[in-house]
C-alpha positions as CSV (number, residue, x, y, z in Angstrom):
1,X,31.8,19.2,40.4
2,X,30.3,17.8,37.4
3,X,26.7,18.2,36.6
4,X,24.7,15.4,35.1
5,X,22.2,16.2,32.5
6,X,18.9,14.8,33.4
7,X,16.8,13.2,30.7
8,X,13.1,13.3,30.9
9,X,12.8,10.2,28.7
10,X,13.6,8.6,25.4
11,X,11.0,10.7,23.5
12,X,13.3,13.7,23.1
13,X,15.5,11.7,20.6
14,X,12.6,10.4,18.3
15,X,11.7,12.2,15.1
16,X,8.0,13.1,14.6
17,X,7.0,11.7,11.2
18,X,3.4,13.0,11.3
19,X,4.2,16.2,9.3
20,X,6.1,14.2,6.6
21,X,3.1,11.8,6.2
22,X,0.8,14.8,5.9
23,X,2.9,16.1,3.1
24,X,3.0,12.8,1.3
25,X,-0.7,12.4,1.5
26,X,-1.3,15.9,0.2
27,X,1.1,15.2,-2.7
28,X,-0.7,11.9,-3.5
29,X,-4.1,13.7,-3.5
30,X,-2.7,16.4,-5.8
31,X,-1.3,13.9,-8.3
32,X,-4.5,11.9,-8.4
33,X,-6.7,15.0,-8.9
34,X,-4.4,16.5,-11.6
35,X,-3.6,13.3,-13.5
36,X,-5.0,13.3,-17.0
37,X,-6.4,9.9,-18.0
38,X,-5.6,8.9,-21.6
39,X,-8.6,7.7,-23.6
40,X,-7.6,5.1,-26.1
41,X,-9.0,5.6,-29.6
42,X,-10.4,2.6,-31.3
43,X,-11.7,1.9,-34.7
44,X,-15.3,2.9,-35.4
45,X,-16.6,-0.1,-37.3
46,X,-20.1,-0.8,-38.5
47,X,-20.6,-4.5,-38.0
48,X,-24.0,-5.9,-38.9
49,X,-25.7,-8.5,-36.8
50,X,-25.2,-12.1,-37.8
51,X,-27.9,-13.3,-40.2
52,X,-28.1,-16.7,-42.0
53,X,-30.8,-15.5,-44.4
54,X,-29.6,-14.8,-48.0
55,X,-30.4,-11.3,-49.3
56,X,-33.6,-10.9,-51.3
57,X,-33.6,-11.3,-55.1
58,X,-34.3,-7.6,-55.7
59,X,-31.7,-6.3,-53.3
60,X,-29.4,-3.6,-54.5
61,X,-25.9,-4.8,-55.5
62,X,-23.0,-3.8,-53.2
63,X,-19.4,-2.9,-53.7
64,X,-17.4,-5.7,-52.0
65,X,-13.8,-5.3,-51.0
66,X,-11.9,-8.4,-49.7
67,X,-8.9,-8.1,-47.4
68,X,-7.1,-11.4,-47.3
69,X,-4.9,-12.9,-44.6
70,X,-1.7,-11.7,-46.3
71,X,-3.1,-8.1,-46.5
72,X,-3.9,-8.3,-50.2
73,X,-6.9,-6.3,-51.3
74,X,-9.3,-7.9,-53.9
75,X,-12.2,-6.3,-55.8
76,X,-14.2,-8.0,-58.5
77,X,-12.1,-11.1,-58.3
78,X,-8.8,-9.3,-59.0
79,X,-6.1,-8.0,-56.8
80,X,-6.0,-4.2,-56.4
81,X,-3.2,-1.9,-55.2
82,X,-4.1,0.1,-52.1
83,X,-3.5,3.3,-54.1
84,X,-6.2,2.3,-56.6
85,X,-9.0,1.4,-54.2
86,X,-10.5,4.9,-54.2
87,X,-10.6,5.1,-58.1
88,X,-12.2,1.6,-58.3
89,X,-14.8,2.5,-55.7
90,X,-15.6,5.8,-57.5
91,X,-15.9,3.9,-60.8
92,X,-18.2,1.3,-59.3
93,X,-20.3,4.0,-57.6
94,X,-20.8,5.7,-60.9
95,X,-22.6,2.5,-62.0
96,X,-24.3,1.9,-58.6
97,X,-24.7,5.3,-56.8
98,X,-26.6,3.9,-53.7
99,X,-24.3,0.9,-53.3
100,X,-23.0,0.1,-49.8
101,X,-19.2,-0.6,-49.5
102,X,-18.8,-3.9,-47.8
103,X,-15.3,-4.7,-46.5
104,X,-14.8,-8.4,-45.8
105,X,-11.7,-9.0,-43.8
106,X,-9.8,-12.0,-42.6
107,X,-9.3,-12.0,-38.9
108,X,-5.5,-12.1,-39.3
109,X,-5.3,-9.1,-41.6
110,X,-3.7,-5.9,-40.4
111,X,-6.0,-3.2,-39.1
112,X,-3.9,-0.6,-41.1
113,X,-5.1,-2.2,-44.3
114,X,-8.8,-1.9,-43.2
115,X,-8.2,1.7,-42.2
116,X,-6.7,2.5,-45.7
117,X,-9.6,0.8,-47.4
118,X,-12.2,2.5,-45.3
119,X,-10.5,5.9,-45.8
120,X,-10.5,5.3,-49.6
121,X,-14.2,4.5,-49.4
122,X,-14.9,7.7,-47.4
123,X,-12.9,9.7,-49.9
124,X,-15.0,8.2,-52.7
125,X,-18.1,9.5,-50.9
126,X,-19.6,6.0,-50.2
127,X,-23.0,6.4,-48.5
128,X,-22.2,3.6,-46.0
129,X,-19.3,1.4,-45.1
130,X,-19.8,-2.0,-43.5
131,X,-17.2,-4.3,-42.0
132,X,-17.9,-8.0,-42.0
133,X,-15.8,-11.0,-41.2
134,X,-14.7,-13.1,-44.2
135,X,-16.8,-16.3,-44.6
136,X,-15.1,-19.6,-43.8
137,X,-15.2,-20.8,-47.4
138,X,-13.2,-17.8,-48.5
139,X,-10.5,-18.0,-45.8
140,X,-8.8,-20.9,-47.6
141,X,-8.0,-18.8,-50.7
């Protein structure tokens, strides 16, 4: 005689997923806790507040560096090579030791040019460096 196997129900064939879900949640918590979040580094710029008043008559002269739209650097109404910026600022600081270096940039100029000009000004021991947007009347040049 043959014996029939008796089944107590369909539950004996199902796979219990609870332990697998526990492992997945534990791994998720582990990766969230141990993840290192990257802090993006930006440019530290000193931008003054907008002011429509002209400077006073007895104001100290400043060293002005213009960065044009095509990334050309201009000082004293002449084009300057990026390698000569530091020496020009040092020469001008010899005449004006307390002068602030003002970097006027076009909004389409590359940030790398600004960084190289600011680094040259820091290397020339400029007391302060200020970034200002280029005025509208100068943008056409």
